[in-house]
N, C-alpha and C positions, 0 to 999 in steps of 0.2 A: 169818690166820696158821695155819700147820700146827700141829696140836695137839701134835706131838712136839717141836717146836722149843723151846717154853718149858721143858718138863720136861728137855730135854737141855742147858740152860744150866749152865755151871759154877757152883759155889757162890757165888763172889765176884760173878759177874754177876747171879745171883738176888738177892743182898743189895743190890746197887746198884739193881736194878729195884724192890725193896721200898721203898727210900728215895725213889725217884722217885714211886712210887704214894702213899706217905705224905705227901710234901711237895707233890706236884702238879707241881713244877718245881724244879730245883736246878742250881747251878753245880758245877763240879768241886770247888772248895774246900768247898762245903756238903756234898757227898757224902763227901769225905775226912773231914770232922769227925764224921760220923755212922757211918762204917764201924767195925766191930770190928777190934781188932788194930792193928798199925802199917801205915798206908796211905801210899803214896808218891803224890804228886800226879800225876807223869807216868804211873804205872801205872794210876791211876784214869781219867785222861784217855784212855789207850789202850783201856781196857775200855769206856768210854762210846762211843768211836769204833766199836768192834766191835759194841756193841749197836745203834748207829745203822745200821751196814751190814747187820745182820741184820734190821732193820725193827722192833726192839723199842722204840726211842727215836728221837726227832728233836731237833734243836736250833734255837734261835732266837738271834740275835745281840742282846745287850742291852748297849749301850755297847761296852765293851772286852772283854766276856766272852761265852762261850757258855753258854746256859741250856738244860738238857736236860729233855725231857718224855716220858712214856710215850706210845706210839702206839696201844696196845690197852687197852681198858677192863680194870681190875683184876679185875672179876667174871669176864670172859671167860678171863683167864689162870688165875684160881683154879679155875674149873670144868675147864679143860683139865688142870691139874696134878692135880686130884682124880681125874678120869677116868683119867689115866695111873696114878695110885697104885692105884686100884681094879682096873684091868686087870692091873697088874703083880703085886700082892700078894694079891688076892682073886679071881683068875680072872674078873674082870668082875662079880662079885656085889656089888651095892650093899648087899644085906641083910647079907652077911657083914662088910662094912666097917662098917656101922652097928652091928652087934652088937659088934664089937671096940671101937668108940669108946664106946658106951654102957656096955659091961661094964667099962671101965677105971675103977679106983677113983678116978682123978683127974677123972672126967667132971664132977662137981658141976653137974648140970643145974639151972637155975632152973625155977620153976613155969611161967613164960612159955615157956621152951624146951621143956619137956615138953608143954605144950598145943600148941605149934607142930608138934612131932613127931607128936603124936596126930592133928592135923588132916591132916598130910601122909600119914600111914599110912591114915587113913580114905579120903582121896581116892584113894590107890593101890589100896585094896580095891575101890573103885568103878570103877577103870580110868582115872582122870584122871591127868594128868601133873603138874599144879600144883594 
């Protein structure tokens, strides 16, 4: 998948994809139930068709209904969206993005998260990627 494709999805399509990732698979009715605001069945069905044509989702026939599934691993999409965010708002600087996140008063990092970050930083100092 082109890394700019996911980040360029309209808000509603991103919301629908998040539902598919959370559930693993969902019918149009199930997506409608979980969407914020007033959602119309036919509109959601059309959005799922668009996501399918863009390659973000696929469908399976389950009896009399279509069930939609994401086609790209959620981790891949998250990394792509995060890279787009870092490139757009932090001039590609991972360090600036991390500083902004950690410096936020809402960060509330757990001890485990702090240790994980320390490990990652130590590996980065030694030149390792992971």
